[in-house]
C-alpha positions in Angstrom: 40.7 -57.8 -5.5 42.0 -54.2 -5.7 41.1 -51.8 -2.9 38.8 -49.1 -4.0 39.3 -45.9 -2.2 36.1 -44.3 -1.0 35.9 -40.6 -1.5 33.5 -38.2 0.1 32.2 -35.7 -2.3 31.7 -32.2 -0.8 29.0 -30.3 -2.5 30.4 -27.2 -4.2 29.0 -23.9 -3.3 27.0 -22.3 -6.1 29.5 -19.6 -6.9 27.3 -18.2 -9.7 24.8 -16.9 -7.1 26.2 -13.6 -5.8 25.2 -12.4 -2.4 22.7 -9.6 -2.3 23.9 -6.2 -1.5 22.6 -4.3 1.5 20.6 -2.2 -0.8 19.0 -5.2 -2.5 18.2 -6.7 0.9 16.5 -3.5 1.9 14.4 -3.5 -1.3 13.3 -7.1 -0.6 12.3 -6.1 2.9 9.7 -3.6 1.6 6.1 -4.4 0.8 5.5 -6.6 -2.3 4.2 -3.7 -4.3 7.2 -1.4 -3.6 9.6 -4.2 -4.2 8.1 -4.9 -7.6 8.1 -1.2 -8.6 11.7 -0.6 -7.5 13.1 -3.7 -9.2 11.3 -2.8 -12.4 12.6 0.8 -12.3 16.1 -0.3 -11.5 16.1 -2.7 -14.5 14.8 0.1 -16.8 17.4 2.4 -15.3 20.4 0.2 -16.2 19.9 0.9 -19.9 19.2 4.6 -19.3 22.5 4.9 -17.5 24.3 3.5 -20.5 22.3 5.6 -22.9 23.0 8.7 -20.9 26.7 8.1 -21.4 26.2 8.3 -25.1 24.3 11.5 -25.1 27.4 13.8 -24.9 28.8 12.3 -28.0 25.5 12.8 -29.9 25.3 16.5 -28.9 28.0 17.3 -31.5 26.7 15.0 -34.2 24.8 16.4 -37.2 21.8 14.2 -36.5 21.7 15.1 -32.8 20.3 13.0 -29.9 16.6 13.3 -30.7 15.8 9.9 -32.2 18.2 8.2 -29.8 16.4 9.7 -26.7 13.0 8.8 -28.2 14.2 5.2 -28.5 15.6 5.2 -25.0 12.2 6.5 -23.7 10.4 3.7 -25.5 12.7 1.0 -24.4 12.6 2.1 -20.8 8.8 2.1 -20.9 8.8 -1.4 -22.6 11.0 -2.7 -19.7 8.8 -1.2 -17.1 5.6 -2.7 -18.6 7.2 -6.1 -19.1 8.5 -6.3 -15.5 5.4 -5.0 -13.9 3.1 -7.2 -16.0 5.2 -10.3 -15.2 4.7 -9.6 -11.5 1.0 -8.5 -11.6 -0.5 -9.7 -14.8 -4.0 -8.4 -14.1 -3.1 -4.8 -13.3 -3.8 -2.0 -15.9 -1.5 0.8 -17.1 -1.6 4.5 -17.8 1.6 5.4 -19.6 3.0 8.3 -21.5 3.7 6.4 -24.7 1.3 3.5 -24.6 -1.7 5.4 -23.2 -4.3 3.3 -21.3 -4.0 -0.5 -21.0 -7.1 -1.7 -19.2 -6.8 -3.9 -16.2 -7.9 -7.6 -16.4 -10.4 -9.6 -14.4 -11.8 -6.5 -12.8 -8.6 -5.7 -11.0 -8.9 -2.3 -9.1 -5.1 -1.6 -9.6 -3.4 0.5 -12.3 0.3 1.3 -12.8 1.0 4.9 -13.8 4.4 5.2 -15.4 6.7 7.8 -16.9 9.9 6.2 -18.2 11.8 9.5 -18.5 10.4 12.6 -16.7 12.8 15.3 -17.8 13.3 14.1 -21.4 14.7 17.5 -22.5 17.3 17.4 -19.7 18.2 13.8 -20.7 18.6 14.9 -24.3 21.1 17.6 -23.2 23.1 15.3 -20.9 21.7 17.0 -17.8 21.1 14.5 -15.0 17.8 16.0 -13.7 15.6 13.2 -14.9 13.7 10.3 -13.3 11.7 7.2 -13.8 8.3 7.6 -12.1 6.0 4.7 -11.1 2.8 5.0 -9.1 0.2 2.4 -8.2 -3.4 3.4 -8.0 -6.2 1.5 -6.4 -9.3 2.8 -8.1 -8.6 6.6 -7.8 -6.3 6.5 -4.9 -2.5 6.5 -5.1 -1.3 3.7 -2.7 2.4 3.6 -3.6 4.9 5.6 -5.6 8.5 5.8 -6.5 10.7 8.4 -8.2 14.1 7.0 -9.3 17.0 9.0 -10.8 19.3 6.2 -12.1 22.1 8.6 -13.1 22.4 9.8 -9.5 21.2 6.5 -8.0 18.5 8.5 -6.0 15.4 6.5 -5.1 12.4 8.1 -3.4 9.5 5.9 -2.3 6.3 6.1 -0.4 3.3 4.0 0.5 0.0 5.3 1.7 -0.1 5.6 5.4 3.5 4.5 5.9 5.6 7.5 5.2 8.0 8.7 2.5 11.7 7.8 2.3 14.9 8.3 0.3 17.0 5.1 -0.1 20.7 5.7 0.2 23.7 3.3 0.1 23.8 3.3 3.9 20.1 3.3 4.8 16.6 4.6 4.3 16.1 8.2 5.3 12.6 9.4 6.4 11.5 12.4 4.4 9.9 15.5 6.0 8.8 18.7 4.3 10.5 21.9 5.4 9.3 23.8 8.4 10.0 27.2 6.9 7.1 29.5 7.5 8.2 32.9 6.0 7.2 33.3 2.4 10.1 35.7 1.7 12.5 33.0 2.7 10.9 30.2 0.6 12.4 28.5 -2.3 9.8 27.1 -4.7 9.9 25.1 -7.9 7.6 25.4 -11.0 6.9 24.1 -14.5 5.0 27.3 -15.3 6.4 28.4 -18.7 3.9 27.0 -21.1 1.5 29.9 -21.5 0.9 33.4 -20.4 -1.4 32.4 -17.5 1.3 30.0 -16.2 4.0 32.6 -16.5 1.9 35.1 -14.6 1.6 32.6 -11.7 5.4 32.5 -11.4 5.7 36.3 -11.7 3.3 36.7 -8.7 4.9 34.0 -6.7 8.4 35.2 -7.6 7.6 38.6 -6.0 6.8 36.9 -2.7 9.4 34.2 -2.3 13.2 34.1 -2.2 13.6 32.3 -5.5 12.0 30.1 -8.1 13.6 27.0 -9.6 12.8 25.3 -12.9 14.6 21.9 -13.0 12.6 20.4 -16.0 11.3 17.4 -14.0 8.0 17.7 -12.1 8.5 14.3 -10.3 12.0 15.4 -9.0 10.6 18.8 -8.0 7.8 17.1 -5.9 10.4 14.8 -4.4 12.4 17.9 -3.5 9.4 19.3 -1.7 9.0 16.0 0.2 12.6 16.1 1.2 12.4 19.7 2.5 14.7 21.1 -0.2 12.0 23.1 -1.9 9.4 24.8 0.3 6.8 24.6 -2.4 6.0 23.7 -6.0 3.4 25.2 -8.4 2.3 23.8 -11.7 -0.3 24.0 -14.5 -0.9 21.7 -17.5 0.4 18.3 -16.5 -0.4 14.6 -17.0 -1.2 12.0 -14.4 2.2 10.3 -14.8 3.9 13.7 -14.0 2.3 14.0 -10.6 0.9 10.7 -9.2 4.1 9.4 -7.5 5.1 12.9 -6.3 1.7 13.6 -4.9 2.0 10.7 -2.6 5.6 11.5 -1.6 4.7 15.0 -0.5 1.6 13.9 1.4 3.5 11.1 3.2 6.3 13.5 4.1 3.7 15.6 6.0 3.1 18.1 3.2 0.0 19.6 1.6 -1.0 19.1 -2.1 -4.0 20.7 -3.7 -5.3 22.5 -6.7 -5.2 26.3 -6.7 -8.8 26.2 -5.5 -7.8 24.2 -2.5 -9.2 20.8 -3.6 -7.0 18.0 -2.3 -8.2 14.9 -4.2 -5.9 13.9 -7.1 -8.9 13.6 -9.4 -9.9 17.2 -8.7 -6.3 18.4 -9.2 -6.2 16.6 -12.6 -9.5 18.1 -13.6 -8.5 21.7 -12.7 -5.0 21.2 -14.1 -3.4 23.3 -11.3 -1.2 22.0 -8.4 0.5 23.4 -5.4 2.6 21.4 -3.0 4.0 22.9 0.1 4.4 22.5 3.9 1.4 23.2 6.1 2.8 26.5 7.3 3.0 28.1 3.8 -0.1 26.5 2.2 -2.6 29.3 3.3 -0.2 32.0 2.2 0.2 30.5 -1.3 -3.5 29.9 -1.7 -4.9 33.1 -0.3 -2.2 35.6 -1.3 0.2 34.3 -4.0 -2.0 32.2 -6.3 -5.4 33.7 -5.7 
């Protein structure tokens, strides 16, 4: 009888499973809601990064980038809705393109999404743009992210837990600036839409060091949360423009209200005026600059 050699089979490692990066590990360590939001935004961002690379070529074409950017906006929104719905199928949506999608089974939660805040910048190959996702429980914003995929900048906040910027090396706690002299303040604004809005900026501009218009409300509010801007003033905006940024500023120790001093987001939306600043400058803006 021939001798049959016995062989021990060593299980092969599943090489197709790549190890998670440190950044991915940090995302998974966050709360379930933030993890879902960030992963959805990053997936939508992958395509926007590729599309952004095509914009410069389209700038010189006869047709221009308009239709291309519109399609990029719609596809990013589609990805966000698909990813968020897969994770939380009962939650509703408020979206720039789709409008209101009601929640199911009496869920109190609603996603508020803007797939490209700063569309005009994106259309001109300017990297001041962001994906904005907020989560509201009834009328309260409980979590929010602002993600610039071109720069790989990710701001996030959760109610009562602070605001942070995720970097390749770690998560940095955000704090609003401590500047208390109006004449040294740098503020942002979206106020170019009508004469009333422009007059706000004229008055503010006389009191502060400088005013910036970056074309993205979400990134401007993130800049206030990070202490880069000392304030931000705005009129005529939508919920998806301000929901995530509203929470970022508040969780970074800042102050957000309407020009009348009302601090609830529902009141800010009703009045269609917004000011975000540090605590030291809030009274100056409300009583002297924007009265």
